[in-house]
N, C-alpha and C positions, 0 to 999 in steps of 0.2 A: 163781626163778620164770620160767617160759617162757610166752610168749603169741605167737599167730600171727594175722595178719589178712590178708585179701585186699582191696585197694583198687582199685576200677575206675577208675583214673587212671594216666597214664604215670608211670614211675619218677621222672623229673625234677620232676614236680609234687609228689609225696610228699616227695622229698628237700628241695625248697624249703620246703614247709610245716613240716618238722622243723628246718630250720637257719636260717630267716629269722625273727628275733624278732617282728616285727609280724605275719607270717603265722601263726606259732605261736600267738600270743595270740588271733588271730581264730578259730582252730579248736579250741583247747584248752578243755575244759569248766570247769576250775577255776582256770587261770592267768589273771589279769586284767591283768598288766603285767609287762614285762621291761625293766629299766634296764641299758643297756650300761655296763660298767666298762672292763676292759682284758683283752687276751689271751683273747678268747672267753668272758670271765666276765660274769655277769649277776646283778643283784639281782632275784629273782623274787617277785612278789606273787601269793598264792594265797588263794582262799576256798573252803572245803569245808563241806558240810552234815554235821554230826556225827550228829544223830538225825533227820534228815529235815526238821527245822524250825529247828534251832539252827545258825546260820552262824558259822564261825570263820575269821578272816582272819589271815594271818601272812606273813612274808617270810623268804627264805633265799637263799643264794648257790649258783650253779650254773655249771658250765663246759660248753660245747657244742662238740664237735669233729666235723669231717666228715673221713672217710678215703676218698679216691678212689684208685684206681679200684674199690675194693672195695664202694662204695656202703654204707658203714657210718657211722652217726651214734652218737656216744657222749655221754651226758649224765651228769655227776657232780654230786651236790648234797650240801650239808651243811645239814640242817634243824635249826634251833635249837641248833646246835653239839653235838648229841647223836646224831642219826641220820644216817648216811652212806648215800647211795643211789647206785648205779651202774646205768645203763640202757644197753643196747647194742641198736640197731635195725639189723638186716641186711636190706637191700632187694634184691630181685631181680625181673626181669621175668618175667611169667607170662601168656602168651596175651593180650597187650595190657593187662594189669593189673599191679599191683605186689604182690608177696608181701612182707609184713613179718614177720620173725621177731625177736622181742624177748626179751632176757634181762634180768631185773631182779634185783639183789642188794642187800641192805641189812644194815647192822650198827648195832645200837643196844643199850644196856644196858636200855632200856625194853621192856616186853612189847607191841610194836606189830605183830608179824607178821601176825596175823589181820586187823587193821584195814587194813594196807598191802596185803595180798593182795586184799581186797575193793575197796579204793579204786583200785588200779592196774587190776584187771580191768574195773571199770565205767568209769572215766574214759578209759582208753586205747581201749576199744571205741568209746566215744562220740567220742573224738579222731579215730579213723580213719574213722568214719561222717561226721563233719563235713568231713574232708579230701575225701572222696568227693563230698559234696554241694556244698561251697563252693569248693574250690580249682580 
């Protein structure tokens, strides 16, 4: 899955929001807490709305890595030990703003593709709007 966003903030601000756990929690619409473990690993707490009014909270483990000077952030997660998710955010400067090109891939024996596509499209659009507003 490929997503693209333009954030009217400097690249360093967007990079910080994606790589600093406390900043990420402040701007992410469904992640409520990130507990640091070791080697860029975190226990991530997330709450999603399943049917608009039914909220579901869960935890999973994720690794966040930053690659300089390419301005790339990679997040790999294992959700409920069943679904593996890899996200790659490529950041570039664009006329005083930041262009974010994102690739998301997942592997799961469960039929979660349509749910994840909708969830990522909606939450990441909101994530980058929040970075633009708050960061």
